[in-house]
Backbone of each chain as ProteinMPNN parsed JSONL, in Angstrom:
{"seq_chain_A": "MRRSPPQPATGQDPVVEAYKAGIDRTLLRDNLRLSVEERFRRLMQLQRSAEELRQAGRALRTRR", "coords_chain_A": {"N_chain_A": [[41.92, 17.715, 48.24], [42.726, 18.163, 51.636], [44.058, 15.844, 53.882], [44.0, 14.819, 57.271], [46.12, 13.798, 59.98], [45.371, 12.352, 63.251], [45.292, 8.952, 62.083], [42.63, 6.789, 62.649], [42.672, 3.555, 64.189], [41.735, 0.669, 62.362], [39.628, -2.258, 62.109], [38.913, -3.003, 64.672], [36.526, -3.884, 65.664], [34.578, -6.702, 65.626], [32.004, -6.879, 64.546], [31.852, -4.706, 62.835], [33.868, -5.446, 61.111], [32.686, -7.676, 59.974], [30.586, -6.498, 58.538], [32.184, -5.098, 56.791], [33.175, -6.964, 55.077], [31.143, -7.318, 53.303], [31.027, -5.08, 51.748], [30.867, -3.332, 48.693], [33.6, -2.683, 47.149], [34.234, -1.749, 44.67], [32.455, 0.256, 44.065], [33.261, 2.214, 45.854], [35.827, 2.734, 44.914], [35.251, 3.739, 42.397], [33.981, 6.112, 43.185], [36.09, 7.4, 44.451], [37.609, 8.13, 42.347], [36.348, 10.319, 41.386], [35.841, 13.914, 41.557], [35.185, 15.877, 44.54], [33.051, 17.566, 44.065], [31.8, 16.264, 41.919], [31.022, 13.952, 43.246], [29.119, 15.009, 44.992], [27.257, 15.945, 43.119], [26.428, 13.559, 42.022], [25.245, 12.419, 44.27], [23.039, 14.165, 44.601], [21.646, 13.569, 42.286], [20.98, 10.891, 42.805], [19.339, 11.293, 45.026], [17.203, 12.613, 43.807], [16.264, 10.558, 42.139], [15.567, 8.654, 44.08], [13.484, 9.987, 45.342], [11.612, 10.14, 43.272], [11.062, 7.417, 42.961], [9.904, 6.888, 45.44], [7.588, 8.427, 45.224], [6.353, 7.07, 43.14], [5.892, 4.626, 44.381], [4.094, 5.422, 46.381], [1.957, 6.234, 44.782], [1.249, 3.808, 43.658], [0.332, 2.378, 45.913], [-1.896, 3.905, 46.496], [-3.542, 3.394, 44.325], [-4.308, 0.781, 44.755]], "CA_chain_A": [[41.442, 17.795, 49.611], [43.758, 17.887, 52.618], [43.691, 14.831, 54.88], [44.737, 15.139, 58.487], [46.318, 12.776, 60.99], [45.814, 10.971, 63.294], [44.417, 7.961, 61.461], [42.148, 5.826, 63.638], [42.917, 2.147, 63.878], [40.569, -0.056, 61.876], [39.672, -3.674, 62.461], [38.789, -3.189, 66.124], [35.208, -4.376, 66.048], [34.254, -7.828, 64.755], [30.755, -6.628, 63.814], [32.212, -3.809, 61.731], [34.641, -6.25, 60.16], [31.735, -8.527, 59.248], [29.948, -5.628, 57.546], [33.177, -4.67, 55.803], [33.331, -8.033, 54.08], [30.062, -7.215, 52.316], [31.046, -3.783, 51.049], [31.298, -3.361, 47.296], [34.681, -1.691, 47.075], [34.322, -1.161, 43.328], [31.711, 1.521, 44.127], [34.101, 3.193, 46.56], [36.949, 3.112, 44.03], [34.662, 4.637, 41.39], [33.768, 7.422, 43.808], [37.373, 8.035, 44.761], [38.148, 8.689, 41.103], [35.607, 11.552, 41.1], [36.092, 15.062, 42.44], [34.141, 16.013, 45.569], [31.864, 18.168, 43.439], [31.128, 15.199, 41.156], [30.361, 13.059, 44.232], [27.914, 15.704, 45.46], [26.268, 15.974, 42.025], [25.894, 12.196, 41.929], [24.335, 12.272, 45.42], [21.782, 14.877, 44.324], [20.954, 12.778, 41.255], [20.414, 9.732, 43.508], [18.221, 11.78, 45.847], [16.066, 12.857, 42.891], [15.735, 9.256, 41.717], [14.922, 8.029, 45.241], [12.215, 10.679, 45.571], [10.677, 9.709, 42.225], [10.639, 6.046, 43.277], [8.962, 6.974, 46.571], [6.301, 8.92, 44.716], [5.752, 5.984, 42.36], [5.407, 3.654, 45.359], [2.892, 5.993, 47.007], [0.881, 6.194, 43.78], [0.859, 2.403, 43.523], [-0.474, 2.018, 47.092], [-3.168, 4.613, 46.391], [-4.372, 2.754, 43.287], [-4.762, -0.556, 45.19]], "C_chain_A": [[42.563, 17.394, 50.56], [43.25, 16.829, 53.585], [44.575, 15.019, 56.093], [44.976, 13.908, 59.339], [45.548, 13.173, 62.247], [44.814, 10.033, 62.629], [43.922, 6.998, 62.545], [42.463, 4.404, 63.216], [41.632, 1.528, 63.349], [40.686, -1.509, 62.335], [39.511, -3.95, 63.939], [37.523, -3.921, 66.533], [34.808, -5.518, 65.109], [32.956, -7.624, 63.967], [31.041, -5.732, 62.607], [32.988, -4.58, 60.673], [33.721, -7.152, 59.334], [31.004, -7.717, 58.184], [30.922, -5.293, 56.422], [33.324, -5.706, 54.687], [32.272, -7.926, 52.98], [30.07, -5.924, 51.514], [31.569, -3.949, 49.626], [32.351, -2.266, 47.107], [34.831, -1.097, 45.671], [33.565, 0.179, 43.294], [32.555, 2.606, 44.785], [35.229, 3.674, 45.642], [36.452, 4.032, 42.908], [34.507, 6.037, 41.968], [35.086, 8.144, 44.05], [38.034, 8.608, 43.504], [37.471, 10.019, 40.749], [36.112, 12.688, 41.983], [34.973, 15.116, 43.483], [32.868, 16.588, 44.944], [31.09, 17.123, 42.626], [30.415, 14.228, 42.106], [29.071, 13.705, 44.731], [26.841, 15.732, 44.361], [25.618, 14.595, 41.864], [24.911, 11.94, 43.075], [22.992, 12.94, 45.127], [20.955, 14.146, 43.265], [20.268, 11.562, 41.9], [19.219, 10.14, 44.366], [16.987, 12.013, 44.983], [15.419, 11.529, 42.489], [14.987, 8.581, 42.863], [13.558, 8.665, 45.485], [11.18, 10.266, 44.522], [10.166, 8.292, 42.494], [9.647, 6.039, 44.437], [7.586, 7.41, 46.098], [5.586, 7.826, 43.925], [5.175, 4.922, 43.304], [4.128, 4.13, 46.036], [1.701, 5.9, 46.054], [0.359, 4.773, 43.62], [-0.043, 1.99, 44.694], [-1.848, 2.671, 47.02], [-4.103, 3.929, 45.406], [-4.956, 1.44, 43.769], [-6.079, -0.473, 45.958]], "O_chain_A": [[43.265, 16.41, 50.324], [42.117, 16.919, 54.057], [45.757, 15.34, 55.968], [44.102, 13.044, 59.413], [45.087, 14.314, 62.294], [43.613, 10.307, 62.622], [44.735, 6.447, 63.288], [42.514, 4.092, 62.027], [40.549, 1.838, 63.844], [41.71, -1.926, 62.877], [39.92, -5.006, 64.422], [37.454, -4.506, 67.613], [34.712, -5.304, 63.9], [32.819, -8.132, 62.854], [30.54, -5.968, 61.507], [32.782, -4.381, 59.476], [33.952, -7.364, 58.143], [30.82, -8.184, 57.06], [30.539, -5.214, 55.255], [33.562, -5.372, 53.527], [32.484, -8.392, 51.861], [29.191, -5.711, 50.679], [32.576, -4.616, 49.39], [32.03, -1.091, 46.931], [35.479, -0.065, 45.5], [33.967, 1.112, 42.599], [32.57, 3.755, 44.345], [35.544, 4.863, 45.599], [37.137, 4.978, 42.517], [34.858, 7.027, 41.325], [35.18, 9.359, 43.873], [38.912, 9.466, 43.592], [37.97, 10.761, 39.903], [36.731, 12.456, 43.022], [33.937, 14.472, 43.321], [31.758, 16.155, 45.253], [29.859, 17.108, 42.648], [29.327, 13.743, 41.796], [28.051, 13.031, 44.875], [25.656, 15.563, 44.646], [24.419, 14.484, 41.606], [23.869, 11.317, 42.875], [21.936, 12.358, 45.372], [19.727, 14.108, 43.337], [19.122, 11.246, 41.58], [18.216, 9.429, 44.43], [15.871, 11.662, 45.366], [14.196, 11.391, 42.497], [13.916, 8.008, 42.663], [12.591, 7.971, 45.797], [10.009, 10.067, 44.846], [8.989, 7.998, 42.283], [8.673, 5.286, 44.428], [6.562, 6.857, 46.5], [4.369, 7.671, 44.025], [4.097, 4.383, 43.052], [3.195, 3.353, 46.241], [0.592, 5.541, 46.451], [-0.844, 4.565, 43.463], [-1.061, 1.329, 44.491], [-2.846, 2.076, 47.427], [-5.315, 3.886, 45.621], [-5.991, 1.009, 43.262], [-6.603, -1.497, 46.396]]}, "seq_chain_B": "MTELPALLALLAGANVDYVLVGGVAAVAHGSARLTMDVDVVYSRRRANVERLVAALSGHSPYLRGAPPGLPFRWDVSTVERGLNFTLTTDLGPLDLLGEIPGGGTFEELRPEAVTLRVFGIDCLCLSLPQLIRAKRAAGRPKDLEALAELEALLEE", "coords_chain_B": {"N_chain_B": [[14.809, 16.742, 48.213], [18.195, 17.843, 48.554], [19.402, 21.028, 47.881], [22.369, 21.34, 47.339], [24.453, 23.066, 46.177], [23.217, 25.613, 46.367], [22.649, 25.762, 49.102], [25.202, 25.617, 50.307], [26.336, 27.88, 49.18], [24.712, 29.823, 50.278], [25.306, 29.636, 53.06], [28.019, 30.188, 53.013], [28.03, 32.744, 51.904], [26.872, 34.161, 53.944], [28.777, 34.049, 55.817], [28.732, 31.999, 57.754], [29.886, 29.993, 60.376], [30.549, 26.684, 60.168], [30.681, 23.091, 60.047], [30.647, 20.444, 57.773], [29.113, 17.369, 58.463], [28.257, 13.895, 59.068], [26.254, 12.076, 56.657], [26.596, 13.488, 54.205], [29.156, 14.491, 54.48], [30.463, 12.066, 54.524], [29.958, 11.199, 51.907], [31.477, 13.109, 50.57], [33.959, 12.075, 51.084], [33.912, 9.804, 49.625], [31.958, 7.902, 50.1], [29.404, 5.559, 49.191], [26.843, 5.594, 50.02], [23.407, 6.499, 50.221], [22.146, 9.574, 51.265], [19.685, 11.698, 52.654], [19.572, 14.135, 53.842], [21.26, 17.131, 55.025], [23.807, 17.391, 57.331], [25.119, 19.559, 59.692], [27.581, 20.837, 61.944], [27.326, 23.656, 63.823], [28.811, 26.766, 64.822], [28.303, 27.849, 68.123], [28.645, 30.379, 68.968], [27.485, 33.661, 69.702], [27.431, 35.664, 67.644], [27.686, 34.109, 65.396], [25.421, 32.505, 65.519], [23.533, 34.457, 65.071], [24.137, 35.117, 62.417], [23.579, 32.7, 61.156], [20.849, 32.36, 61.675], [19.828, 34.592, 60.331], [20.597, 33.949, 57.718], [19.112, 31.647, 57.094], [16.538, 32.444, 57.423], [15.016, 33.354, 55.295], [14.287, 31.065, 54.035], [12.264, 29.399, 54.815], [12.529, 27.812, 57.326], [11.58, 25.033, 59.318], [10.421, 22.788, 61.847], [11.263, 19.505, 61.208], [8.973, 16.96, 60.488], [7.191, 17.832, 62.348], [3.814, 18.766, 63.185], [2.019, 20.987, 60.99], [1.691, 24.494, 61.739], [2.565, 24.799, 64.343], [3.735, 26.854, 67.057], [6.391, 27.753, 66.138], [9.235, 29.626, 66.188], [11.702, 30.907, 64.208], [14.39, 32.117, 65.354], [17.052, 33.955, 67.009], [16.911, 33.536, 69.77], [15.474, 31.151, 69.955], [17.298, 29.335, 68.799], [19.402, 29.609, 70.579], [18.271, 28.634, 72.894], [17.931, 26.002, 72.311], [19.745, 23.156, 70.937], [20.258, 21.142, 68.999], [18.755, 20.985, 65.81], [16.417, 19.643, 63.687], [15.563, 20.339, 60.578], [13.191, 21.309, 58.041], [13.738, 22.966, 55.005], [13.429, 25.33, 52.301], [15.511, 24.663, 50.745], [15.977, 22.087, 51.171], [16.178, 19.209, 53.449], [17.702, 19.93, 56.56], [19.99, 19.436, 59.088], [20.876, 20.921, 62.008], [23.449, 20.927, 64.209], [24.597, 21.345, 67.473], [26.695, 20.129, 68.683], [28.596, 17.053, 68.404], [28.708, 13.571, 69.35], [31.847, 12.164, 70.147], [33.255, 14.09, 68.86], [32.574, 16.743, 69.437], [32.188, 20.284, 69.735], [31.819, 22.865, 67.187], [34.128, 24.453, 67.383], [35.887, 22.665, 68.505], [36.028, 20.743, 66.543], [36.995, 22.014, 64.294], [39.939, 22.315, 64.017], [40.93, 19.883, 62.965], [39.408, 19.438, 60.806], [38.752, 19.287, 57.23], [39.271, 21.384, 54.364], [37.034, 21.812, 51.803], [36.889, 22.514, 48.361], [34.267, 23.337, 46.582], [31.7, 23.585, 44.163], [32.663, 26.087, 43.649], [33.055, 27.148, 46.133], [34.523, 27.434, 49.352], [34.346, 25.059, 51.885], [34.123, 23.758, 55.194], [34.731, 20.436, 56.259], [34.284, 17.394, 58.026], [37.206, 15.456, 58.616], [38.174, 12.242, 57.309], [39.163, 10.462, 59.381], [38.008, 11.821, 61.601], [35.277, 11.521, 61.045], [35.035, 8.765, 61.31], [35.642, 8.428, 64.011], [33.47, 9.815, 65.106], [31.303, 8.278, 64.245], [31.866, 5.887, 65.563], [31.613, 6.739, 68.187], [28.961, 7.451, 68.291], [27.687, 5.029, 68.27], [25.376, 3.664, 67.498], [23.331, 0.954, 66.374], [22.617, 1.203, 63.644], [24.68, 2.644, 62.634], [26.83, 1.01, 62.302], [27.242, -0.296, 59.856], [27.694, 1.852, 58.196], [30.007, 2.764, 59.396], [31.722, 0.662, 58.808], [31.988, 1.04, 56.07], [33.273, 3.534, 55.99], [35.678, 2.896, 57.218], [36.626, 1.139, 55.323], [37.036, 2.925, 53.243], [39.126, 4.374, 54.302], [41.075, 2.485, 54.182], [41.487, 2.226, 51.483]], "CA_chain_B": [[16.203, 16.734, 47.785], [18.954, 18.973, 49.057], [20.055, 21.876, 46.887], [23.67, 21.561, 47.981], [25.166, 24.282, 45.768], [22.553, 26.804, 46.904], [22.795, 25.78, 50.56], [26.587, 25.958, 50.652], [26.54, 29.287, 48.803], [24.001, 30.635, 51.272], [26.05, 29.648, 54.322], [29.3, 30.875, 52.781], [27.74, 34.164, 51.687], [26.519, 34.769, 55.234], [29.925, 33.835, 56.732], [28.357, 31.12, 58.866], [30.899, 29.003, 60.756], [29.948, 25.356, 60.304], [31.449, 22.011, 59.431], [29.801, 19.355, 57.273], [29.3, 16.093, 59.158], [27.217, 12.945, 58.667], [26.251, 11.377, 55.379], [27.151, 14.299, 53.114], [30.616, 14.484, 54.685], [30.927, 10.74, 54.1], [29.952, 11.217, 50.438], [32.645, 13.898, 50.157], [35.14, 11.219, 51.205], [33.808, 8.672, 48.708], [30.902, 6.954, 50.472], [28.403, 5.266, 48.161], [25.538, 5.493, 50.682], [22.485, 7.599, 49.936], [21.658, 10.329, 52.424], [18.682, 12.625, 52.143], [19.642, 15.442, 54.498], [22.591, 17.693, 55.257], [24.084, 17.599, 58.757], [26.254, 20.444, 59.963], [27.808, 21.34, 63.298], [27.49, 25.105, 63.691], [29.373, 27.428, 66.003], [27.251, 28.382, 69.01], [28.935, 31.767, 69.346], [26.315, 34.501, 69.458], [27.468, 36.339, 66.334], [27.466, 33.098, 64.363], [24.003, 32.128, 65.564], [22.803, 35.544, 64.402], [24.336, 34.985, 60.962], [22.872, 31.485, 60.732], [19.409, 32.649, 61.714], [19.511, 35.523, 59.234], [20.782, 33.279, 56.425], [18.059, 30.662, 56.817], [15.191, 32.956, 57.698], [14.261, 33.491, 54.04], [14.155, 29.746, 53.391], [11.163, 28.661, 55.456], [12.938, 26.741, 58.241], [10.507, 24.531, 60.179], [10.821, 21.524, 62.467], [10.914, 18.386, 60.338], [8.11, 15.963, 61.106], [6.227, 18.452, 63.272], [2.585, 19.15, 62.482], [2.029, 22.4, 60.604], [0.966, 25.415, 62.605], [3.141, 24.94, 65.685], [4.285, 28.206, 67.239], [7.848, 27.682, 66.033], [9.821, 30.878, 65.703], [13.102, 30.762, 63.842], [15.112, 33.329, 65.734], [18.28, 33.717, 67.777], [16.633, 32.982, 71.104], [15.114, 29.732, 69.764], [18.523, 28.561, 68.574], [20.202, 29.622, 71.811], [17.608, 27.793, 73.911], [18.081, 24.607, 71.903], [21.11, 22.775, 70.56], [20.165, 20.451, 67.707], [17.488, 21.26, 65.128], [16.214, 18.943, 62.411], [14.699, 21.297, 59.893], [12.939, 21.359, 56.603], [13.907, 24.306, 54.447], [13.132, 25.198, 50.875], [16.715, 24.141, 50.086], [16.066, 20.675, 51.518], [16.287, 18.924, 54.883], [18.971, 20.417, 57.116], [20.139, 19.185, 60.527], [21.846, 21.816, 62.644], [23.882, 20.279, 65.44], [25.487, 22.174, 68.293], [27.882, 19.307, 68.93], [28.379, 15.634, 68.096], [29.5, 12.636, 70.159], [33.114, 11.775, 69.526], [33.872, 15.207, 68.137], [32.356, 17.964, 70.213], [31.626, 21.499, 69.148], [32.481, 23.374, 65.982], [35.481, 24.93, 67.698], [36.73, 21.484, 68.75], [36.159, 19.984, 65.294], [37.623, 22.795, 63.22], [41.368, 22.147, 63.735], [41.254, 18.676, 62.192], [38.521, 19.358, 59.637], [39.414, 19.572, 55.955], [38.571, 22.391, 53.57], [36.649, 21.361, 50.467], [36.536, 23.532, 47.379], [33.193, 22.669, 45.861], [30.782, 24.552, 43.57], [33.287, 27.406, 43.736], [32.947, 27.631, 47.52], [35.291, 26.685, 50.35], [33.565, 24.71, 53.074], [34.785, 22.824, 56.104], [34.113, 19.102, 56.304], [35.036, 16.495, 58.897], [38.16, 14.556, 57.978], [37.73, 10.845, 57.387], [39.348, 9.95, 60.749], [37.0, 12.414, 62.493], [33.992, 10.874, 60.772], [35.084, 7.417, 61.89], [35.527, 8.563, 65.477], [32.101, 10.224, 65.436], [30.413, 7.115, 64.055], [32.131, 4.948, 66.661], [31.089, 7.298, 69.435], [27.494, 7.437, 68.242], [27.419, 3.686, 68.794], [24.038, 3.141, 67.174], [23.431, -0.194, 65.471], [22.521, 1.588, 62.231], [25.938, 3.267, 62.21], [27.931, 0.046, 62.156], [27.496, -0.551, 58.439], [28.328, 3.076, 57.676], [31.371, 2.768, 59.943], [32.5, -0.297, 58.02], [32.317, 1.645, 54.778], [34.272, 4.585, 56.217], [36.975, 2.243, 57.461], [37.082, 0.615, 54.021], [37.574, 4.072, 52.484], [40.438, 4.706, 54.877], [42.021, 1.446, 53.758], [41.711, 2.294, 50.028]], "C_chain_B": [[16.917, 17.979, 48.29], [19.595, 19.734, 47.904], [21.413, 22.267, 47.451], [24.378, 22.829, 47.497], [24.555, 25.539, 46.378], [22.736, 26.901, 48.414], [24.211, 26.205, 50.961], [26.885, 27.415, 50.308], [25.892, 30.22, 49.815], [24.825, 30.767, 52.555], [27.379, 30.396, 54.158], [29.077, 32.382, 52.64], [27.427, 34.891, 52.977], [27.654, 34.62, 56.257], [29.563, 33.003, 57.959], [29.503, 30.131, 59.109], [30.215, 27.661, 61.0], [30.907, 24.342, 59.716], [30.46, 20.935, 58.997], [30.132, 18.076, 58.025], [28.311, 15.09, 58.542], [27.38, 12.418, 57.249], [26.854, 12.177, 54.233], [28.677, 14.388, 53.242], [31.19, 13.146, 54.236], [30.969, 10.65, 52.575], [31.162, 12.0, 49.915], [33.909, 13.041, 50.17], [35.021, 9.94, 50.366], [32.736, 7.652, 49.055], [29.9, 6.775, 49.338], [26.998, 5.207, 48.763], [24.701, 6.734, 50.387], [22.076, 8.274, 51.238], [20.73, 11.409, 51.9], [18.759, 14.003, 52.802], [21.095, 15.897, 54.616], [22.737, 17.929, 56.755], [25.272, 18.542, 58.882], [26.345, 20.691, 61.46], [28.119, 22.827, 63.146], [28.101, 25.667, 64.968], [28.245, 28.066, 66.804], [27.568, 29.81, 69.465], [27.789, 32.665, 68.88], [26.307, 35.105, 68.051], [27.196, 35.33, 65.217], [26.007, 32.65, 64.326], [23.169, 33.208, 64.863], [22.935, 35.432, 62.886], [23.557, 33.791, 60.411], [21.367, 31.739, 60.65], [19.025, 33.561, 60.544], [19.585, 34.814, 57.885], [19.602, 32.377, 56.093], [16.656, 31.252, 56.886], [14.373, 33.122, 56.419], [13.995, 32.158, 53.36], [13.212, 28.808, 54.148], [11.628, 27.544, 56.393], [11.785, 26.343, 59.158], [10.939, 23.173, 60.703], [10.333, 20.358, 61.616], [10.052, 17.382, 61.099], [7.088, 16.549, 62.069], [4.966, 18.822, 62.503], [2.633, 20.635, 62.113], [1.283, 23.245, 61.629], [1.494, 25.52, 64.018], [3.724, 26.345, 65.838], [5.82, 28.194, 67.238], [8.368, 28.987, 65.44], [11.293, 30.637, 65.409], [13.816, 32.075, 64.18], [16.28, 32.958, 66.65], [17.957, 33.079, 69.12], [16.196, 31.52, 71.005], [16.376, 28.89, 69.612], [19.35, 28.514, 69.863], [19.576, 28.756, 72.906], [17.736, 26.309, 73.583], [19.532, 24.296, 71.59], [21.09, 22.177, 69.144], [18.786, 20.693, 67.106], [17.442, 20.468, 63.83], [15.14, 19.719, 61.666], [14.344, 20.857, 58.483], [13.213, 22.798, 56.192], [13.572, 24.188, 52.963], [14.38, 24.855, 50.057], [16.916, 22.661, 50.403], [16.192, 20.484, 53.019], [17.679, 19.289, 55.397], [18.968, 20.154, 58.619], [21.241, 20.076, 61.062], [22.191, 21.238, 64.006], [24.832, 21.206, 66.192], [26.772, 21.444, 68.629], [27.556, 17.872, 68.547], [29.213, 14.763, 69.026], [30.782, 12.272, 69.415], [33.817, 12.898, 68.8], [33.745, 16.526, 68.868], [31.768, 19.087, 69.392], [32.353, 21.863, 67.857], [33.927, 23.749, 66.282], [36.428, 23.755, 67.957], [36.99, 20.695, 67.464], [37.034, 20.699, 64.264], [39.102, 22.469, 62.974], [41.697, 20.938, 62.854], [40.39, 18.538, 60.939], [39.295, 19.708, 58.374], [38.59, 20.622, 55.2], [38.31, 21.834, 52.181], [36.429, 22.59, 49.597], [35.503, 22.89, 46.469], [32.166, 23.704, 45.403], [31.343, 25.98, 43.684], [33.323, 27.984, 45.138], [33.882, 26.798, 48.396], [34.365, 26.332, 51.502], [34.321, 23.676, 53.898], [34.0, 21.522, 56.163], [34.93, 18.262, 57.281], [36.031, 15.685, 58.069], [37.634, 13.128, 58.112], [37.985, 10.246, 58.784], [38.35, 10.541, 61.756], [35.643, 11.75, 62.303], [33.936, 9.491, 61.422], [34.948, 7.492, 63.407], [34.101, 8.919, 65.884], [31.133, 9.052, 65.299], [30.612, 6.108, 65.176], [31.49, 5.446, 67.95], [29.571, 7.267, 69.461], [26.989, 6.07, 68.699], [26.05, 3.123, 68.505], [24.189, 1.957, 66.224], [23.44, 0.203, 63.994], [23.825, 2.199, 61.713], [27.03, 2.257, 61.896], [28.272, -0.219, 60.69], [28.171, 0.669, 57.8], [29.777, 3.167, 58.153], [32.266, 1.821, 59.148], [32.907, 0.317, 56.682], [33.387, 2.731, 54.928], [35.654, 3.986, 56.464], [37.534, 1.666, 56.156], [37.669, 1.742, 53.175], [38.954, 4.461, 52.999], [41.511, 3.71, 54.419], [42.355, 1.537, 52.261], [42.906, 3.177, 49.694]], "O_chain_B": [[16.309, 19.039, 48.434], [20.256, 19.14, 47.052], [21.593, 23.369, 47.969], [24.862, 23.603, 48.324], [25.272, 26.421, 46.848], [22.952, 27.989, 48.948], [24.392, 27.044, 51.843], [27.594, 28.103, 51.043], [26.443, 31.264, 50.163], [25.016, 31.868, 53.07], [27.803, 31.136, 55.046], [29.833, 33.187, 53.183], [27.681, 36.089, 53.102], [27.511, 35.013, 57.415], [30.031, 33.273, 59.065], [30.019, 29.517, 58.176], [29.408, 27.519, 61.918], [31.829, 24.692, 58.979], [29.556, 20.562, 59.745], [31.303, 17.741, 58.202], [27.607, 15.424, 57.589], [28.488, 12.327, 56.719], [27.546, 11.618, 53.382], [29.396, 14.363, 52.243], [32.267, 13.092, 53.643], [31.909, 10.089, 52.012], [31.791, 11.6, 48.935], [34.818, 13.253, 49.368], [35.915, 9.094, 50.389], [32.615, 6.634, 48.374], [29.587, 7.722, 48.616], [26.055, 4.808, 48.079], [25.21, 7.853, 50.314], [21.702, 7.604, 52.201], [20.96, 11.97, 50.828], [18.084, 14.935, 52.366], [22.027, 15.141, 54.341], [21.899, 18.584, 57.374], [26.307, 18.338, 58.248], [25.332, 20.748, 62.159], [29.049, 23.211, 62.436], [27.927, 25.113, 66.053], [27.361, 28.725, 66.257], [26.828, 30.381, 70.266], [27.206, 32.459, 67.815], [25.293, 35.058, 67.355], [26.556, 35.657, 64.218], [25.431, 32.443, 63.258], [22.215, 32.899, 64.15], [21.962, 35.628, 62.156], [22.955, 33.866, 59.34], [20.711, 31.374, 59.674], [18.028, 33.328, 59.861], [18.748, 35.041, 57.011], [19.142, 32.342, 54.952], [15.693, 30.62, 56.45], [13.146, 33.036, 56.464], [13.525, 32.127, 52.223], [13.361, 27.587, 54.113], [11.153, 26.415, 56.261], [11.095, 27.201, 59.709], [11.737, 22.484, 60.067], [9.14, 20.236, 61.337], [10.375, 17.003, 62.225], [6.212, 15.833, 62.554], [5.028, 19.151, 61.319], [3.217, 21.441, 62.837], [0.365, 22.77, 62.298], [0.931, 26.258, 64.826], [4.156, 26.951, 64.858], [6.455, 28.578, 68.219], [7.987, 29.39, 64.341], [12.041, 30.204, 66.285], [13.834, 33.013, 63.383], [16.462, 31.795, 67.011], [18.663, 32.171, 69.558], [16.518, 30.726, 71.889], [16.498, 27.838, 70.24], [19.931, 27.479, 70.19], [20.288, 28.209, 73.748], [17.659, 25.461, 74.472], [20.434, 25.061, 71.929], [21.789, 22.632, 68.239], [17.774, 20.618, 67.802], [18.32, 20.604, 62.978], [13.975, 19.751, 62.064], [15.094, 20.135, 57.826], [12.948, 23.732, 56.949], [13.448, 23.084, 52.432], [14.32, 24.766, 48.831], [17.892, 22.051, 49.967], [16.299, 21.45, 53.774], [18.691, 18.998, 54.761], [18.065, 20.589, 59.335], [22.391, 19.997, 60.628], [21.316, 21.079, 64.857], [25.754, 21.776, 65.608], [27.815, 22.065, 68.835], [26.389, 17.512, 68.386], [30.299, 15.162, 69.446], [30.779, 12.096, 68.196], [34.864, 12.685, 68.188], [34.681, 17.323, 68.915], [30.965, 18.874, 68.484], [33.358, 21.253, 67.492], [34.836, 23.405, 65.527], [37.621, 23.837, 67.667], [38.034, 20.06, 67.314], [37.722, 20.062, 63.466], [39.498, 22.354, 61.815], [42.652, 20.981, 62.078], [40.604, 17.646, 60.119], [40.35, 20.34, 58.43], [37.377, 20.727, 55.379], [39.234, 21.436, 51.471], [35.853, 23.584, 50.041], [35.826, 22.003, 45.679], [31.802, 24.599, 46.167], [30.59, 26.947, 43.799], [33.59, 29.173, 45.317], [34.011, 25.59, 48.196], [33.677, 27.2, 52.038], [35.054, 22.841, 53.369], [32.77, 21.514, 56.123], [36.15, 18.411, 57.349], [35.725, 15.277, 56.949], [36.758, 12.85, 58.931], [37.1, 9.582, 59.323], [37.898, 9.841, 62.662], [34.944, 11.451, 63.272], [32.924, 9.102, 62.004], [34.219, 6.704, 64.011], [33.581, 8.402, 66.873], [30.253, 8.861, 66.138], [29.646, 5.538, 65.684], [30.901, 4.672, 68.705], [28.962, 7.08, 70.515], [25.996, 5.968, 69.419], [25.6, 2.203, 69.187], [25.073, 1.956, 65.367], [24.171, -0.378, 63.191], [24.049, 2.264, 60.504], [28.044, 2.605, 61.291], [29.442, -0.35, 60.329], [29.084, 0.541, 56.983], [30.661, 3.592, 57.409], [33.419, 2.137, 58.854], [34.034, 0.135, 56.223], [34.293, 2.837, 54.101], [36.665, 4.5, 55.985], [38.741, 1.697, 55.912], [38.666, 1.551, 52.478], [39.837, 4.831, 52.225], [42.687, 4.051, 54.29], [43.369, 1.001, 51.815], [43.239, 3.347, 48.521]]}, "name": "protein", "num_of_chains": 2, "seq": "MRRSPPQPATGQDPVVEAYKAGIDRTLLRDNLRLSVEERFRRLMQLQRSAEELRQAGRALRTRRMTELPALLALLAGANVDYVLVGGVAAVAHGSARLTMDVDVVYSRRRANVERLVAALSGHSPYLRGAPPGLPFRWDVSTVERGLNFTLTTDLGPLDLLGEIPGGGTFEELRPEAVTLRVFGIDCLCLSLPQLIRAKRAAGRPKDLEALAELEALLEE"}
C-alpha cells in the first residue's frame, strides 16, 4: 500500500494522548503484520461474532 | 455484517468513483476497532451518481433505522437532492457520504488517497494522515479514542 505525505503532527491534544496511553499496541502490531485483505477478513469475522453475541443477548432478555 | 468482497466488487464492476473512509479505512491501516458499517465518500458528478444508483438498486437500499414502508425511492434524483445516506443493503450497512469534514469531496480526497489491492480489486482508501485529519475535524467526543489509535498507528 502506498502511503502519502504530509504526515500530521501527533501529540497535539492532551485528551488524545491520555487515550493513547491505554491503547494495546500489541494488537496494532499484529494487524500491521497482516495484509489489508487479511485485516478485512478478520473484521468480517469479528462482525459475525458480534452479531451472534447480540442475538444471544436478545434471546437471554426474552427468556427473563 | 458487511459483505466487503461483494460490495467492493459491485462498486468496482460498476466503475463507481468512491473512496473508503471511516472505520473500514482505519482497519485497512491496522486499526483493531470493530466497525459494523462501510463508509464511503462518493463522487457527486451526475454520471457517477447514475452508476452508483444502478449498482445498488438490485441490493435493496433503504434508509437505516427508518420504519418500513416509507416512500423512499432509490434513484438519481433522491441522491442528488440529498448528500449523505445511511443505508441498509443486502450486502450490509453502507453509509454514502457526499463529503466529510476535514477532507471534503471525493475529488478533493482522491489525490492523497491510497489504492488498495484487496479481494482482487483496486479500491481507493483514505491515507492514514487523511483519516487523522478527518477524525480531528469531526471533533466528536467518540472520535477521540479512535484518533488516539490512528496516531498510534502512525507512530508504529
